[in-house]
NUVEX-508079 format. One record per atom (N, C-alpha, C, O): chain; z, y, x. Coordinates in steps of 0.02 Angstrom, whole numbers. Example, Ala and Ser with C-alpha at 12.3 -4.5 7.8 and 13.67 -1.06 7.14 Angstrom:
<sites>
<site unit="A" w="390" v="-284" u="660"/>
<site unit="A" w="390" v="-225" u="615"/>
<site unit="A" w="390" v="-165" u="660"/>
<site unit="A" w="423" v="-166" u="712"/>
<site unit="A" w="354" v="-112" u="642"/>
<site unit="A" w="357" v="-53" u="684"/>
<site unit="A" w="394" v="2" u="645"/>
<site unit="A" w="402" v="57" u="670"/>
</sites>
This chain:
<sites>
<site unit="A" w="-2503" v="-3568" u="960"/>
<site unit="A" w="-2427" v="-3626" u="896"/>
<site unit="A" w="-2404" v="-3551" u="933"/>
<site unit="A" w="-2424" v="-3517" u="981"/>
<site unit="A" w="-2349" v="-3547" u="882"/>
<site unit="A" w="-2293" v="-3515" u="895"/>
<site unit="A" w="-2229" v="-3562" u="933"/>
<site unit="A" w="-2221" v="-3618" u="909"/>
<site unit="A" w="-2176" v="-3539" u="1000"/>
<site unit="A" w="-2125" v="-3556" u="1026"/>
<site unit="A" w="-2102" v="-3578" u="952"/>
<site unit="A" w="-2129" v="-3562" u="899"/>
<site unit="A" w="-2026" v="-3631" u="966"/>
<site unit="A" w="-1962" v="-3650" u="933"/>
<site unit="A" w="-1925" v="-3596" u="938"/>
<site unit="A" w="-1908" v="-3578" u="881"/>
<site unit="A" w="-1885" v="-3532" u="1017"/>
<site unit="A" w="-1858" v="-3493" u="1001"/>
<site unit="A" w="-1887" v="-3428" u="1006"/>
<site unit="A" w="-1864" v="-3390" u="1049"/>
<site unit="A" w="-1932" v="-3411" u="972"/>
<site unit="A" w="-1976" v="-3360" u="931"/>
<site unit="A" w="-1926" v="-3358" u="866"/>
<site unit="A" w="-1881" v="-3323" u="841"/>
<site unit="A" w="-1960" v="-3411" u="855"/>
<site unit="A" w="-1965" v="-3421" u="772"/>
<site unit="A" w="-1861" v="-3409" u="779"/>
<site unit="A" w="-1840" v="-3352" u="772"/>
<site unit="A" w="-1840" v="-3433" u="785"/>
<site unit="A" w="-1737" v="-3462" u="801"/>
<site unit="A" w="-1739" v="-3397" u="792"/>
<site unit="A" w="-1704" v="-3374" u="747"/>
<site unit="A" w="-1785" v="-3346" u="836"/>
<site unit="A" w="-1754" v="-3283" u="849"/>
<site unit="A" w="-1761" v="-3237" u="777"/>
<site unit="A" w="-1716" v="-3203" u="753"/>
<site unit="A" w="-1819" v="-3244" u="752"/>
<site unit="A" w="-1843" v="-3216" u="682"/>
<site unit="A" w="-1816" v="-3253" u="639"/>
<site unit="A" w="-1818" v="-3218" u="589"/>
<site unit="A" w="-1793" v="-3297" u="626"/>
<site unit="A" w="-1729" v="-3328" u="587"/>
<site unit="A" w="-1645" v="-3283" u="596"/>
<site unit="A" w="-1608" v="-3249" u="560"/>
<site unit="A" w="-1645" v="-3301" u="650"/>
<site unit="A" w="-1583" v="-3256" u="655"/>
<site unit="A" w="-1588" v="-3199" u="646"/>
<site unit="A" w="-1532" v="-3172" u="645"/>
<site unit="A" w="-1641" v="-3155" u="637"/>
<site unit="A" w="-1661" v="-3058" u="644"/>
<site unit="A" w="-1641" v="-3057" u="561"/>
<site unit="A" w="-1605" v="-3010" u="546"/>
<site unit="A" w="-1658" v="-3100" u="508"/>
<site unit="A" w="-1677" v="-3118" u="446"/>
<site unit="A" w="-1609" v="-3137" u="422"/>
<site unit="A" w="-1593" v="-3128" u="363"/>
<site unit="A" w="-1578" v="-3156" u="457"/>
<site unit="A" w="-1523" v="-3186" u="399"/>
<site unit="A" w="-1462" v="-3135" u="405"/>
<site unit="A" w="-1424" v="-3123" u="359"/>
<site unit="A" w="-1455" v="-3097" u="494"/>
<site unit="A" w="-1432" v="-3034" u="501"/>
<site unit="A" w="-1434" v="-2992" u="450"/>
<site unit="A" w="-1379" v="-2977" u="428"/>
<site unit="A" w="-1485" v="-2966" u="424"/>
<site unit="A" w="-1511" v="-2924" u="379"/>
<site unit="A" w="-1511" v="-2956" u="331"/>
<site unit="A" w="-1535" v="-2916" u="291"/>
<site unit="A" w="-1502" v="-2999" u="305"/>
<site unit="A" w="-1493" v="-3000" u="224"/>
<site unit="A" w="-1413" v="-2993" u="207"/>
<site unit="A" w="-1393" v="-2967" u="155"/>
<site unit="A" w="-1363" v="-3024" u="268"/>
<site unit="A" w="-1312" v="-3028" u="266"/>
<site unit="A" w="-1291" v="-2972" u="254"/>
<site unit="A" w="-1246" v="-2961" u="214"/>
<site unit="A" w="-1334" v="-2908" u="303"/>
<site unit="A" w="-1284" v="-2837" u="297"/>
<site unit="A" w="-1292" v="-2825" u="247"/>
<site unit="A" w="-1241" v="-2815" u="215"/>
<site unit="A" w="-1360" v="-2817" u="209"/>
<site unit="A" w="-1382" v="-2792" u="114"/>
<site unit="A" w="-1333" v="-2846" u="79"/>
<site unit="A" w="-1362" v="-2856" u="25"/>
<site unit="A" w="-1286" v="-2879" u="79"/>
<site unit="A" w="-1269" v="-2909" u="51"/>
<site unit="A" w="-1202" v="-2887" u="51"/>
<site unit="A" w="-1166" v="-2902" u="3"/>
<site unit="A" w="-1182" v="-2857" u="92"/>
<site unit="A" w="-1106" v="-2832" u="135"/>
<site unit="A" w="-1117" v="-2749" u="119"/>
<site unit="A" w="-1068" v="-2713" u="115"/>
<site unit="A" w="-1178" v="-2725" u="111"/>
<site unit="A" w="-1146" v="-2647" u="76"/>
<site unit="A" w="-1172" v="-2652" u="-22"/>
<site unit="A" w="-1160" v="-2602" u="-57"/>
<site unit="A" w="-1203" v="-2706" u="-50"/>
<site unit="A" w="-1181" v="-2730" u="-94"/>
<site unit="A" w="-1115" v="-2716" u="-130"/>
<site unit="A" w="-1107" v="-2672" u="-173"/>
<site unit="A" w="-1067" v="-2761" u="-107"/>
<site unit="A" w="-1020" v="-2757" u="-127"/>
<site unit="A" w="-962" v="-2712" u="-109"/>
<site unit="A" w="-912" v="-2705" u="-144"/>
<site unit="A" w="-972" v="-2684" u="-57"/>
<site unit="A" w="-933" v="-2625" u="-37"/>
<site unit="A" w="-963" v="-2577" u="-93"/>
<site unit="A" w="-925" v="-2529" u="-102"/>
<site unit="A" w="-1020" v="-2575" u="-134"/>
<site unit="A" w="-1047" v="-2515" u="-174"/>
<site unit="A" w="-993" v="-2518" u="-261"/>
<site unit="A" w="-976" v="-2474" u="-302"/>
<site unit="A" w="-978" v="-2604" u="-256"/>
<site unit="A" w="-938" v="-2610" u="-333"/>
<site unit="A" w="-879" v="-2587" u="-334"/>
<site unit="A" w="-850" v="-2601" u="-282"/>
<site unit="A" w="-843" v="-2553" u="-374"/>
<site unit="A" w="-791" v="-2523" u="-382"/>
<site unit="A" w="-745" v="-2585" u="-393"/>
<site unit="A" w="-763" v="-2638" u="-418"/>
<site unit="A" w="-663" v="-2561" u="-364"/>
<site unit="A" w="-646" v="-2602" u="-369"/>
<site unit="A" w="-609" v="-2622" u="-423"/>
<site unit="A" w="-587" v="-2575" u="-457"/>
<site unit="A" w="-596" v="-2679" u="-443"/>
<site unit="A" w="-560" v="-2672" u="-509"/>
<site unit="A" w="-508" v="-2706" u="-529"/>
<site unit="A" w="-476" v="-2697" u="-581"/>
<site unit="A" w="-495" v="-2764" u="-467"/>
<site unit="A" w="-435" v="-2818" u="-462"/>
<site unit="A" w="-345" v="-2795" u="-433"/>
<site unit="A" w="-335" v="-2784" u="-373"/>
<site unit="A" w="-298" v="-2791" u="-474"/>
<site unit="A" w="-240" v="-2775" u="-437"/>
<site unit="A" w="-224" v="-2784" u="-398"/>
<site unit="A" w="-180" v="-2745" u="-378"/>
<site unit="A" w="-244" v="-2840" u="-352"/>
<site unit="A" w="-251" v="-2873" u="-271"/>
<site unit="A" w="-314" v="-2809" u="-227"/>
<site unit="A" w="-311" v="-2805" u="-165"/>
<site unit="A" w="-355" v="-2775" u="-256"/>
<site unit="A" w="-368" v="-2752" u="-209"/>
<site unit="A" w="-318" v="-2663" u="-199"/>
<site unit="A" w="-278" v="-2645" u="-243"/>
<site unit="A" w="-330" v="-2626" u="-143"/>
<site unit="A" w="-296" v="-2571" u="-134"/>
<site unit="A" w="-352" v="-2506" u="-163"/>
<site unit="A" w="-404" v="-2496" u="-131"/>
<site unit="A" w="-337" v="-2464" u="-224"/>
<site unit="A" w="-373" v="-2414" u="-238"/>
<site unit="A" w="-359" v="-2352" u="-211"/>
<site unit="A" w="-364" v="-2315" u="-259"/>
<site unit="A" w="-349" v="-2330" u="-178"/>
<site unit="A" w="-351" v="-2249" u="-167"/>
<site unit="A" w="-379" v="-2171" u="-214"/>
<site unit="A" w="-431" v="-2145" u="-233"/>
<site unit="A" w="-334" v="-2164" u="-214"/>
<site unit="A" w="-382" v="-2091" u="-238"/>
<site unit="A" w="-367" v="-2033" u="-189"/>
<site unit="A" w="-311" v="-2030" u="-163"/>
<site unit="A" w="-408" v="-1994" u="-178"/>
<site unit="A" w="-363" v="-1941" u="-167"/>
<site unit="A" w="-314" v="-1911" u="-150"/>
<site unit="A" w="-290" v="-1887" u="-201"/>
<site unit="A" w="-289" v="-1901" u="-114"/>
<site unit="A" w="-233" v="-1878" u="-71"/>
<site unit="A" w="-168" v="-1911" u="-140"/>
<site unit="A" w="-116" v="-1879" u="-150"/>
<site unit="A" w="-180" v="-1956" u="-166"/>
<site unit="A" w="-117" v="-1990" u="-225"/>
<site unit="A" w="-106" v="-2063" u="-202"/>
<site unit="A" w="-116" v="-2091" u="-148"/>
<site unit="A" w="-83" v="-2085" u="-258"/>
<site unit="A" w="-65" v="-2165" u="-242"/>
<site unit="A" w="-103" v="-2233" u="-263"/>
<site unit="A" w="-146" v="-2215" u="-303"/>
<site unit="A" w="-106" v="-2289" u="-256"/>
<site unit="A" w="-154" v="-2344" u="-254"/>
<site unit="A" w="-138" v="-2362" u="-306"/>
<site unit="A" w="-92" v="-2341" u="-340"/>
<site unit="A" w="-199" v="-2429" u="-322"/>
<site unit="A" w="-166" v="-2453" u="-396"/>
<site unit="A" w="-129" v="-2493" u="-366"/>
<site unit="A" w="-93" v="-2518" u="-409"/>
<site unit="A" w="-116" v="-2515" u="-315"/>
<site unit="A" w="-51" v="-2575" u="-334"/>
<site unit="A" w="19" v="-2542" u="-320"/>
<site unit="A" w="72" v="-2567" u="-339"/>
<site unit="A" w="13" v="-2468" u="-275"/>
<site unit="A" w="68" v="-2433" u="-263"/>
<site unit="A" w="87" v="-2406" u="-332"/>
<site unit="A" w="143" v="-2381" u="-336"/>
<site unit="A" w="41" v="-2408" u="-398"/>
<site unit="A" w="51" v="-2372" u="-465"/>
<site unit="A" w="94" v="-2435" u="-505"/>
<site unit="A" w="142" v="-2425" u="-542"/>
<site unit="A" w="63" v="-2503" u="-486"/>
<site unit="A" w="92" v="-2555" u="-540"/>
<site unit="A" w="157" v="-2584" u="-499"/>
<site unit="A" w="200" v="-2607" u="-536"/>
<site unit="A" w="169" v="-2587" u="-440"/>
<site unit="A" w="233" v="-2581" u="-401"/>
<site unit="A" w="293" v="-2516" u="-461"/>
<site unit="A" w="327" v="-2524" u="-512"/>
<site unit="A" w="284" v="-2477" u="-430"/>
<site unit="A" w="296" v="-2421" u="-467"/>
<site unit="A" w="327" v="-2424" u="-548"/>
<site unit="A" w="381" v="-2398" u="-564"/>
<site unit="A" w="276" v="-2464" u="-603"/>
<site unit="A" w="277" v="-2480" u="-660"/>
<site unit="A" w="326" v="-2548" u="-658"/>
<site unit="A" w="385" v="-2559" u="-672"/>
<site unit="A" w="298" v="-2569" u="-645"/>
<site unit="A" w="344" v="-2647" u="-635"/>
<site unit="A" w="419" v="-2629" u="-639"/>
<site unit="A" w="463" v="-2641" u="-680"/>
<site unit="A" w="416" v="-2586" u="-565"/>
<site unit="A" w="517" v="-2571" u="-590"/>
<site unit="A" w="552" v="-2518" u="-629"/>
<site unit="A" w="608" v="-2525" u="-654"/>
<site unit="A" w="527" v="-2483" u="-632"/>
<site unit="A" w="513" v="-2438" u="-692"/>
<site unit="A" w="546" v="-2458" u="-781"/>
<site unit="A" w="595" v="-2437" u="-811"/>
<site unit="A" w="487" v="-2510" u="-803"/>
<site unit="A" w="504" v="-2550" u="-879"/>
<site unit="A" w="531" v="-2594" u="-838"/>
<site unit="A" w="499" v="-2571" u="-791"/>
<site unit="A" w="559" v="-2633" u="-815"/>
<site unit="A" w="570" v="-2706" u="-801"/>
<site unit="A" w="507" v="-2754" u="-819"/>
<site unit="A" w="516" v="-2802" u="-856"/>
<site unit="A" w="452" v="-2742" u="-795"/>
<site unit="A" w="405" v="-2784" u="-855"/>
<site unit="A" w="333" v="-2813" u="-803"/>
<site unit="A" w="336" v="-2798" u="-743"/>
<site unit="A" w="290" v="-2841" u="-822"/>
<site unit="A" w="262" v="-2871" u="-771"/>
<site unit="A" w="198" v="-2840" u="-798"/>
<site unit="A" w="180" v="-2848" u="-856"/>
<site unit="A" w="157" v="-2799" u="-744"/>
<site unit="A" w="70" v="-2792" u="-751"/>
<site unit="A" w="32" v="-2850" u="-781"/>
<site unit="A" w="26" v="-2892" u="-738"/>
<site unit="A" w="4" v="-2869" u="-838"/>
<site unit="A" w="-39" v="-2899" u="-827"/>
<site unit="A" w="-125" v="-2904" u="-828"/>
<site unit="A" w="-174" v="-2935" u="-806"/>
<site unit="A" w="-99" v="-2842" u="-877"/>
<site unit="A" w="-200" v="-2812" u="-834"/>
<site unit="A" w="-180" v="-2750" u="-812"/>
<site unit="A" w="-124" v="-2727" u="-822"/>
<site unit="A" w="-243" v="-2711" u="-768"/>
<site unit="A" w="-257" v="-2640" u="-777"/>
<site unit="A" w="-319" v="-2635" u="-747"/>
<site unit="A" w="-362" v="-2668" u="-717"/>
<site unit="A" w="-304" v="-2568" u="-772"/>
<site unit="A" w="-402" v="-2560" u="-791"/>
<site unit="A" w="-402" v="-2472" u="-778"/>
<site unit="A" w="-368" v="-2430" u="-808"/>
<site unit="A" w="-467" v="-2459" u="-707"/>
<site unit="A" w="-475" v="-2376" u="-687"/>
<site unit="A" w="-514" v="-2348" u="-731"/>
<site unit="A" w="-557" v="-2369" u="-768"/>
<site unit="A" w="-488" v="-2288" u="-719"/>
<site unit="A" w="-519" v="-2260" u="-768"/>
<site unit="A" w="-537" v="-2189" u="-753"/>
<site unit="A" w="-497" v="-2161" u="-714"/>
<site unit="A" w="-594" v="-2147" u="-776"/>
<site unit="A" w="-651" v="-2080" u="-745"/>
<site unit="A" w="-604" v="-2035" u="-800"/>
<site unit="A" w="-608" v="-2074" u="-847"/>
<site unit="A" w="-566" v="-1985" u="-824"/>
<site unit="A" w="-547" v="-1951" u="-863"/>
<site unit="A" w="-529" v="-1851" u="-842"/>
<site unit="A" w="-487" v="-1830" u="-803"/>
<site unit="A" w="-568" v="-1816" u="-876"/>
<site unit="A" w="-585" v="-1745" u="-866"/>
<site unit="A" w="-578" v="-1775" u="-785"/>
<site unit="A" w="-518" v="-1778" u="-768"/>
<site unit="A" w="-608" v="-1790" u="-752"/>
<site unit="A" w="-640" v="-1775" u="-678"/>
<site unit="A" w="-542" v="-1806" u="-617"/>
<site unit="A" w="-516" v="-1798" u="-562"/>
<site unit="A" w="-529" v="-1839" u="-682"/>
<site unit="A" w="-461" v="-1890" u="-622"/>
<site unit="A" w="-463" v="-1965" u="-653"/>
<site unit="A" w="-488" v="-1985" u="-705"/>
<site unit="A" w="-414" v="-2009" u="-585"/>
<site unit="A" w="-432" v="-2075" u="-593"/>
<site unit="A" w="-369" v="-2091" u="-630"/>
<site unit="A" w="-315" v="-2085" u="-601"/>
<site unit="A" w="-371" v="-2103" u="-668"/>
<site unit="A" w="-328" v="-2113" u="-722"/>
<site unit="A" w="-314" v="-2211" u="-698"/>
<site unit="A" w="-357" v="-2241" u="-666"/>
<site unit="A" w="-260" v="-2239" u="-716"/>
<site unit="A" w="-240" v="-2320" u="-698"/>
<site unit="A" w="-211" v="-2337" u="-805"/>
<site unit="A" w="-190" v="-2302" u="-851"/>
<site unit="A" w="-230" v="-2409" u="-796"/>
<site unit="A" w="-211" v="-2412" u="-907"/>
<site unit="A" w="-175" v="-2484" u="-861"/>
<site unit="A" w="-191" v="-2532" u="-826"/>
<site unit="A" w="-139" v="-2464" u="-880"/>
<site unit="A" w="-85" v="-2539" u="-862"/>
<site unit="A" w="-41" v="-2577" u="-900"/>
<site unit="A" w="19" v="-2565" u="-901"/>
<site unit="A" w="-69" v="-2629" u="-936"/>
<site unit="A" w="-38" v="-2667" u="-993"/>
<site unit="A" w="11" v="-2705" u="-942"/>
<site unit="A" w="-1" v="-2730" u="-887"/>
<site unit="A" w="70" v="-2703" u="-980"/>
<site unit="A" w="117" v="-2720" u="-961"/>
<site unit="A" w="163" v="-2803" u="-1016"/>
<site unit="A" w="147" v="-2816" u="-1073"/>
<site unit="A" w="203" v="-2834" u="-987"/>
<site unit="A" w="229" v="-2866" u="-1040"/>
<site unit="A" w="315" v="-2885" u="-1016"/>
<site unit="A" w="324" v="-2900" u="-957"/>
<site unit="A" w="354" v="-2884" u="-1045"/>
<site unit="A" w="427" v="-2879" u="-1027"/>
<site unit="A" w="425" v="-2964" u="-1051"/>
<site unit="A" w="389" v="-3001" u="-1085"/>
<site unit="A" w="490" v="-2968" u="-1009"/>
<site unit="A" w="527" v="-3051" u="-1023"/>
<site unit="A" w="552" v="-3073" u="-1092"/>
<site unit="A" w="565" v="-3130" u="-1110"/>
<site unit="A" w="556" v="-3002" u="-1134"/>
<site unit="A" w="542" v="-3047" u="-1239"/>
<site unit="A" w="482" v="-3048" u="-1243"/>
<site unit="A" w="471" v="-3054" u="-1303"/>
<site unit="A" w="411" v="-3044" u="-1200"/>
<site unit="A" w="363" v="-3063" u="-1234"/>
<site unit="A" w="346" v="-3014" u="-1283"/>
<site unit="A" w="320" v="-3039" u="-1333"/>
<site unit="A" w="356" v="-2923" u="-1286"/>
<site unit="A" w="355" v="-2852" u="-1299"/>
<site unit="A" w="310" v="-2814" u="-1242"/>
<site unit="A" w="329" v="-2798" u="-1186"/>
<site unit="A" w="242" v="-2802" u="-1274"/>
<site unit="A" w="193" v="-2774" u="-1244"/>
<site unit="A" w="155" v="-2694" u="-1254"/>
<site unit="A" w="123" v="-2672" u="-1301"/>
<site unit="A" w="169" v="-2669" u="-1200"/>
<site unit="A" w="129" v="-2629" u="-1189"/>
<site unit="A" w="74" v="-2576" u="-1146"/>
<site unit="A" w="73" v="-2591" u="-1086"/>
<site unit="A" w="31" v="-2521" u="-1162"/>
<site unit="A" w="22" v="-2482" u="-1107"/>
<site unit="A" w="22" v="-2437" u="-1074"/>
<site unit="A" w="-3" v="-2392" u="-1107"/>
<site unit="A" w="39" v="-2415" u="-1018"/>
<site unit="A" w="40" v="-2380" u="-1014"/>
<site unit="A" w="25" v="-2360" u="-953"/>
<site unit="A" w="25" v="-2402" u="-908"/>
<site unit="A" w="2" v="-2269" u="-933"/>
<site unit="A" w="-37" v="-2233" u="-893"/>
<site unit="A" w="6" v="-2178" u="-840"/>
<site unit="A" w="53" v="-2139" u="-839"/>
<site unit="A" w="-61" v="-2216" u="-788"/>
<site unit="A" w="-29" v="-2165" u="-730"/>
<site unit="A" w="-74" v="-2129" u="-684"/>
<site unit="A" w="-96" v="-2160" u="-636"/>
<site unit="A" w="-85" v="-2082" u="-691"/>
<site unit="A" w="-100" v="-2002" u="-658"/>
<site unit="A" w="-128" v="-2032" u="-556"/>
<site unit="A" w="-96" v="-2007" u="-509"/>
<site unit="A" w="-165" v="-2065" u="-547"/>
<site unit="A" w="-184" v="-2077" u="-471"/>
<site unit="A" w="-154" v="-2041" u="-424"/>
<site unit="A" w="-135" v="-2064" u="-370"/>
<site unit="A" w="-147" v="-1969" u="-446"/>
<site unit="A" w="-187" v="-1922" u="-391"/>
<site unit="A" w="-75" v="-1900" u="-396"/>
<site unit="A" w="-36" v="-1881" u="-352"/>
<site unit="A" w="-67" v="-1909" u="-443"/>
<site unit="A" w="19" v="-1856" u="-455"/>
<site unit="A" w="41" v="-1913" u="-448"/>
<site unit="A" w="57" v="-1916" u="-389"/>
<site unit="A" w="57" v="-1986" u="-483"/>
<site unit="A" w="63" v="-2019" u="-499"/>
<site unit="A" w="131" v="-2025" u="-583"/>
<site unit="A" w="161" v="-2072" u="-609"/>
<site unit="A" w="127" v="-1946" u="-597"/>
<site unit="A" w="160" v="-1969" u="-690"/>
<site unit="A" w="132" v="-2029" u="-714"/>
<site unit="A" w="79" v="-2061" u="-711"/>
<site unit="A" w="194" v="-2034" u="-739"/>
<site unit="A" w="170" v="-2084" u="-808"/>
<site unit="A" w="178" v="-2065" u="-869"/>
<site unit="A" w="223" v="-2036" u="-899"/>
<site unit="A" w="133" v="-2085" u="-883"/>
<site unit="A" w="143" v="-2077" u="-975"/>
<site unit="A" w="120" v="-2127" u="-1022"/>
<site unit="A" w="128" v="-2119" u="-1082"/>
</sites>
């Protein structure tokens, strides 16, 4: 009959292995929400782009998407101003240029 300590050690190792697998799976998911920092190589983060656009357009970002276009990371930000006007702004993550 197995000893209780041995069973406890096996269960602990199994729990650790499963937990590490979940962490790896979560880390592989692409960040999509604005509260996560997304860094482009040598560029600006999604949070920096949001702050920059909100200041410049005096509007609130209500939705953000991260896209890959032509090998570049583009942040697509949807804005809503106090008057209720909506607009879409695109920010190049590498250069920070707004279009």
